[in-house]
C-alpha positions in Angstrom: 0.1 0.0 0.1 1.5 3.3 -0.8 1.4 6.1 1.5 -1.8 8.1 -0.2 -3.6 4.8 0.6 -2.2 4.7 4.1 -3.1 8.4 4.8 -6.5 7.8 3.4 -7.0 5.1 5.6 -5.5 6.4 8.7 -8.8 7.7 9.9 -9.4 10.5 12.4 -6.9 13.5 12.5 -6.2 13.0 16.4 -4.5 9.8 15.9 -3.6 10.0 12.0 0.3 10.0 12.3 0.6 7.1 14.8 -1.7 5.0 12.6 0.6 5.8 9.6 3.6 4.9 11.6 2.0 1.4 12.3 1.7 0.7 8.5 5.1 2.4 7.5 7.4 2.5 10.4 10.4 4.9 10.7 9.0 8.1 8.8 9.1 5.9 5.4 6.3 8.2 4.1 8.5 11.2 4.2 10.1 10.0 0.8 6.8 10.1 -0.9 4.5 13.0 -1.6 1.5 12.1 0.5 -0.9 15.1 0.6 -2.7 15.8 -2.9 -1.9 19.4 -1.9 1.8 18.9 -1.7 4.2 19.9 -4.7 6.6 16.8 -3.7 8.6 15.3 -0.9 10.0 18.0 1.4 13.7 18.2 1.3 16.2 18.2 4.3 17.6 21.6 3.3 14.1 23.4 3.0 13.0 26.0 5.3 9.5 25.5 7.0 7.4 27.8 9.0 4.7 26.5 11.8 1.6 28.5 12.7 1.8 30.0 16.0 -1.3 30.4 18.1 -2.0 31.8 21.5 -2.5 30.1 24.2 -1.7 26.7 22.3 2.0 27.5 21.6 2.8 30.0 24.2 4.4 29.7 27.7 2.0 32.1 29.7 4.9 32.8 32.4 7.7 33.7 29.6 5.4 34.6 26.7 7.9 32.4 24.7 7.0 29.7 22.1 6.8 26.3 23.9 7.7 22.8 22.4 3.7 22.2 22.1 4.3 24.0 18.7 5.6 20.7 17.4 3.9 18.0 19.7 1.3 17.4 16.9 4.1 15.5 15.1 3.7 12.5 17.4 0.1 11.7 16.7 -1.5 14.2 14.2 1.2 15.0 12.1 2.9 18.5 11.7 1.4 21.0 9.4 3.9 23.4 7.9 4.2 26.0 5.5 7.2 25.2 3.2 8.8 28.6 2.5 10.4 27.8 -0.9 6.6 27.4 -1.9 4.4 30.2 -0.2 4.7 33.9 0.5 4.4 36.1 3.6 0.8 37.0 2.6 -0.3 33.4 1.9 0.8 32.3 5.2 -1.0 35.0 6.9 -4.0 33.8 5.0 -3.8 30.3 5.9 -3.3 31.5 9.7 -6.2 33.7 9.7 -8.3 30.9 7.8 -7.5 28.5 10.6 -8.1 31.1 13.4 -11.7 31.7 11.8 -12.6 27.9 11.8 -11.2 27.7 15.5 -13.6 30.6 16.4 -16.4 28.9 14.6 -15.9 25.8 16.6 -16.1 27.8 20.0 -12.2 28.3 20.3 -12.7 31.9 20.9 -9.6 32.4 23.3 -7.2 31.7 20.1 -5.0 34.2 18.4 -2.7 33.9 15.5 0.6 35.3 16.4 2.7 34.6 13.3 5.1 31.9 12.5 8.3 30.0 13.7 10.7 28.8 11.2 13.2 26.0 11.2 15.3 23.8 9.0 14.0 20.5 7.9 16.7 18.5 8.6 17.0 19.6 12.5 13.3 19.0 12.8 13.6 15.5 11.4 16.0 14.9 14.1 13.7 15.5 17.2 13.2 12.7 19.3 10.9 12.0 22.4 
C-alpha cells in the first residue's frame, strides 16, 4: 500500500500520524508526496514555517514559544508551510483562515501570532 492510501485509511486526524507509523514505520512516508496539496517530498535542506497560536503554543509565564508547537508531530502530523513554495501573504491568509475556523468551533480564546521557522533536517532529528 502506498503512503497516500495509508493516509486515506488512517482515519481521524487526532491519531493519524501514529496509525500511519504502524503501517509505514520509521517515517518512510517522508520520501513520498502524501498529500494531494503537496508539490512533492520535503527536502532536508528546506526551511519550513509553523503557525503559532496563543494560548496553545505560548508559555503563559515567559511569553515564549513552547515545545507544544511541535507536539502534533507525534500523533496528528505536523502541518507546516514550505517557505520555498509560499509567500508571507499566503502564510498570513492560512493562519487567519484556521483562526476563523477555530472561532467558529467555539475556540474563541485563540489568537494567530505569526510563525516560527526552522530547517527540516534539524526538525526531523527531534526525538521524544
